[in-house]
N, C-alpha and C positions, 0 to 999 in steps of 0.2 A: 408268106410260107413259114411253116414250122421247121426248126432246125434242131437236131439232136446231136450230142457230141459223145464219143467214147475216147477216153484218154488213157493210154497204156504207158507203162514204164516208170520213170523216176519223177521226182517233184519238179525238176528242171523242165521236163516235158509238160507237166501239168500247168506250169506257168504259161507256156506257149498256147495251151488249149484255152486258158482263161482269157488270154489276150484275143484269141479267135472268137470266143463267145462275146467279148466286148465289142469286136468288130461287127459281128452280125446284129447284136442287140442295138448298137448305135445307128444302124440302118433299118431299125424297126422290124426286124425279124423276130418271131416268137421262138424263145428257147424252150424246148421240151425235154423232159427226162426219159419218157418212154419212147423207144425207137418205133413203136407201132403208130405213134402220132406224128412222126417227122416226115416232111417232104424232102428234106435234105439231111443226109447222115454224114457226119465227118468223123473219121477215125484217125486219131493222132497216134502213130505207131512208135514202138521202140525197136531198135535193131542191134542192141548191145551184145547179147549172147544168143546161142542157138534156141534156147527155150523161149526167149523173148520174141524171136523171129517166128517161131512156130505159133506162139500165142497170137501174134499180130495177124498172121495169115488166116488162122481159124476165126479170129474176130471179123475180119474183112468178109469172109465167106458167110458168116452168120448174119452180118448186117446186109449182105447182098440179097438174102432171102426176103427182106422187107420190100425190095424193089418189085416183087410180085404182087404187092398190095398197094399201100399209100405212097411209099417213098419213090421219088422221081430221080433223085441224083445222090450217087454215093461218091464222097470225096475222101482221098486218103493222103495224109501228110506225115511228116516226122522222120525219124532216123532211118527207118526201113526204106522209105522212099529216097531219102538222100543217098543211100548205098546202092540201091537196086532199081531205080526208077525204070530203066529200059527193059529190064527183065520183067518187072511187075506188069508193065503195060502190055507185054505180049501174053503173060500168063493169066492175067485177071481182067478180061474184057468187061466184067461186070461193073468195074470202077469207071466212072465218068471223068474224073480229073485226079491226077496225082501231082502233088505239090511239094517240092523239096523246100526245107526251110531256108535254104539259101535263095529261094524264090519267093519268100513271104512278102516281099515288097510289092509283088504283082499278084498276090493271092486274090485280091478283091476283083481285079480285072479278069483274071482266068475264070473265076466262078461266074461272074456276070456274063462273060462271053459264052460260057457253056449253056447257061440258063436261057439266054436270049437265042442262041443259034440252033438249039436242039428242040425247042417248043414246036410241035408239029401244027397245032392249030393256030392260025393267024390271029383270030380274035383274042385267043388266050395269050398269045405272044405280045400283042399290043397292050393288053391289060397289065400284064406282068411289067412291061417296059414303062408304062405310064405310072404305075404304082411306084416303081423303083425310082423314076426321075423325080417324083413328088417327095418320096421319103428320103432320097439321097442327094437332094439339091445342094447340101452343104458338104459334099465329099471332100472338096479341096480344103475347106476350113478345118474339117475333122481329121484330115490326113489319113483317111481310112485305107489308103493303099499300103500303109505300113501297120505292122502289129505294134500296138501302143501299150506300154506298161500302165500309163495313167488311165487307160480306158478299159482295163481288164476287169472281168467280173469274178469275184472270189467264189470258188466253189467248195471251199473246205469248211464252211459253216461260219458262225458269227464270232468265233473266238480267236482263231489264228490264221495267218497267211504266210505263204512263202514269199520272200523278197530276194530276187536273183541279182547278185552284185557283179557277176562277170559271166562270160561265155567262153567256151573252148578250153583247150588245155595244151601246155607245152611240154608235158613230161615224157610223152612217148614211152610208156611202160610197155614192154614187149608183148604183153597179152591183151592189150587194150586198143580198140579201134576208135575211141572218142576223138582224138586229134584228126583222124581222117574224116570222121563224120561231122563233128561240130567245128573243126578249124582250130587255129591258134588261140591262145588265151587273150581275152579282151576285157578289160574292166569297164564298168559304167562310170560315168562322172558322179562324184559324190553328191553334188547338189541334186542331180536327178534321182538318186536313191532316197535322199532325204525328203524330197517333195513327195515321192510315191509313198513312203512310210507315213508321212503326215496325213495324206489323203486316206490311208487304210485306218489310221487311229481315229479320224473323224467319222469313219463308217462303223466304228465300234470294235475293231480288231484289238485284242488285248495282248496277243503274243506274236512277235515277228520271228520267223525262222529264216535265217540268212543262209543262202545257198549259192553254190557255183560248183563247177567241176573240181576247182581247186581253190577253195575259199580263202585260205590263208595267204595266197599270193595276191590277194586283192590289192590293187594300186601300183604293183611293181612295174607295170607297163606304162601307164600314163602319168604316174607321179614319181617314178623311179625309186620307190621305197615301198615296203609293205605298210598298208594304211588301214588294215582291218581293225586294229585297236582303237584308232581314232574314230573310225566310222561307227563302231559299236557305241562309243561314248556319245557321239552326237545322236545317234538313234535313241539312246536311253533318256535324252533330254525331251523327247516328244511327249507331250501330255497325252495320257490315255494308255500308253504302252506300259505294261506291267512286267512282262517277261521278254527277254531276248535270248535266243540260242542260235548257234551257228553250226553248220554241219560240214563234213568233208575237210578235215584239217590234215594236211600232210605233215608228218612228224618233223621233218627238217625245217619247216617254215613256221613253227609255233615259237614266237619270239617271247622274250622276257616282258616286253610291254604288253603283249596279248595276255600272258598269264597274270600280270598284275591288274590289268582291266577286269578280267574275270573275278579276281580275288576281291577287288574292292568295290565294284559296281553292284549295287544290290538288285538292279534290274536284270543283269545278265545271269542266265542260269549257269551254275557251276557244273558244266556238263561239256566234255570234250569228246568229239567224234573223230577218231584217229584211225584211218584204214591203213594198217601196217602191211597186210598182205602175207607176210612171212617173217620169220626171225632168223632163219639160217642165212649167213652172209653169202653163202654159195648161191642160193636161190635168189636172194635180194639182188645180187649182181646180174644174174640171168634175166631178172625181171626189168632190169635197168631202173631200179629204185635208187633214190639219191640219199639213202640213209643205211645205217648199219645196225647190227644187233646191239652193240654197245651203246649207241646213241639213243636207241629206242628205250632201252632199260633205263638209262640216265633220265630221259624225259619222264617216263612213268614215275620214277622215284621223286623227281623234282615236283611234279604236279601234285602228288599226294603229300608231300612235305609242306608246299606252299599253300595248298587249298585242301585241308583235311577232309572236308565233306564233298570233295570233287566226285563226280560220276564219270567214269571213263568207258566209252563204248568203242569197239574196234571191229574190224572185219579181217578175216584171214582166208587164204586160199590153199587147198590141198590138191596135190596131184599135177602140179606144174611140171613141164617137161624136165626131166633130169632129177626130180625129187626122189632121192633114195630113202632107205629106211632111217639112216642117220639124220638126214635133213628133217624128215617128218618127226622123229622122236625128239629132236631139238625144239621143234615147234610145239609138240605136245607138252613137253616139260615146262616150256616157257609159259604156256597158257595156265598150267597148274600154278606156276609161280605168280604170274601177273594178276590172276583172279579178277579178270575184267568184270565190271558191273553188268555190261551188256556185250554180247559177242555174236557176230554173224559169221558163218563159215560157208564158203562156196567151193564147189569143185571146179577145176580148171576147164574152161570151154575153149576149144580150138577155133579161133576166129580168122577167117581168111583175110590175107592182106597184113596180118600182124607178123612181127618177127618170131614170136614163139610158136606160131603155127608151122614154121619150117624148121624148127629145132628137132634134133634127133632125141631119142630116149622119151618118147611120148609115154605117159603112164596109162596102164590099162584101166578101163572104166570101172571094173570091180574093185581094184586097188584103191581108186579115188573115192569110191563109195564107202569102203570099209574105214578109210582114214577119216572121211567126213563124219561117219557115225561115231567113231571114237572120240573125236573132239567135241561133238555135240553132247554126247553122254556126259563127258567130264564137265562141260560147261553148265549143264543142267544142275549138277551137284554144287558147282561154284555159285551159280545164281541163287540157289536156295540158301546156301551158307551166307552169302552177302545180304539177302533180304532179311534173314533172321535178325540182324544187328539193328534193324529199323523198328523192331517191336518196342512199343512204349514211347517212341519218339513222335513229336508233333511236326506236321508239314503243312504249309500253305497249299491248298488243293483247289484246282479249278474243276467245278462241277459242270459236266458237259452232257449228261444224259441221266435217265432214270428208267427202270424197268421193274416188272413184277415177274418173279420166277414161277415155276410150276406148283410151288407150294403156297403161292399167294403172298410171298414176302416181297416187300418193296426194297429196292436197292438203288442208291445213287451211284453214278459212275463218274470218276474224275481222274485227274492227272496231277503229279507234283512236278517240280523242276527236273526230276530224274527221268521223266518219260517224255520222249518225242512222239507226237501223235502218229498213229498208224505203223509204228516201228516197235515201240517198247510196250511195257505193261500198263496196267491201270490200277486205280485204288477203288475198291467197292466198299460203300458205306451202307450198312443196313439202316433202313429208315423205319419211322413209325408215324403215327398220326400228327404228333407234334412237329417233327421234322418235315413232314409233307407240306405243312403250312408255313414253315419258316425258311427251309432251304430252297433256293431258286436256282434253276438251270442257268448256265452261263454266268455264274458268280463265283467268287473265291470264298472258301471257308477254312477254318483251322481244323485239321484232322489228326486224330491220334491213331497210330497203327497198333492193331491188336493181334492180327494173324498173318501168315504167309500161305499162299496157295500157288504152287508152281512159280510162274514168273510175275504173279500179281500180288497185291497187298490188300488186306481187309482192314478196315478202320471204322472209327466212330467219330462223330462230330465232338470236338474238344470243347468242353465247358469250363471256363475259369472258376 
């Protein structure tokens, strides 16, 4: 049977999807990209905020349409199911199986049970069962009743892969439902992570992107100390890995050891992703954040002093309950001061079950939107100003694609250490016949920046 996957939400969710793909592929199911060709469609959902829930429901309904044609079974997993399984079962009869990720250990049994028990034609049923028994006779040895990091199929292309080092979160920010969905913080064993990274390197992966809900807390639960710096160092010793970056670094857990490792290790991208959410101490306290305005400013100053070419990305939220004009103006002025290289802004989403959803002084949607627009307009100018300083500089660039525009001009598309895939910008390098013959996709080149366009860079191949 052909199996198609739709993965929604964050990179942590994508890793779950990749492990499910590995589970099906190890049992000799054919993975297809076109849902029209799928006998089984699996939607891995996000349930983090309201817009993500709406997208998940819409996607499920879209995939359900394929059951009128080739698709026989629709399976839905992920965060939305973890939060609302009982309600979804009542409201979406089109779905054959809902699987919480807390039930992933039984996912294979649930799927096989559904396929065997709902096949109407006895001969067809026996054929499926016979094929499955032949193809899956090594179930116990493969341990396919568990989602396996070592068995996952990378879906992000040949150059980079996410490597998840922990699951869950202990922070209980008042606006966030993650601890209730994903559970408490749990680190993976260091040796398991190293083994997985080694396998990825042998498969040709050049860039590792280290992720967790709270990456900088890695190791504090099982080793009783923060171990991210040591882990990054060990990952950098793996042959074949050329870039390592880590995302989701809470400001209060960025240690001197971690800063020094980024500063001195040539393989680790000088890139800090620090979701501060706000700068007003009044709002930070209401959010149950473990940091202050003063400590955030001190950290930014320290990073830029210790690592002059550091790239700092952050995310902020506007419209949190009780955010008044003074709080917002404080955030706005801080953004003008901080001049983040990359910045994402979100409007507060009222999530049921969270402490913030019960707070008074909920901010009107129109106010949230206007504040969001003001921040993003300012950041657009800051971004352009920041990028201008790269003109004339040379960067190691990973070439990942090429295209011909409507004028017939060839461009190569790449990333520098400053750009996380799917999140940040790109470098566009105008090609010619000579470059077409010498520059290869999925290789590194030296690039000199010549222009800036909005959030992207324009460059040329650097010739010594």
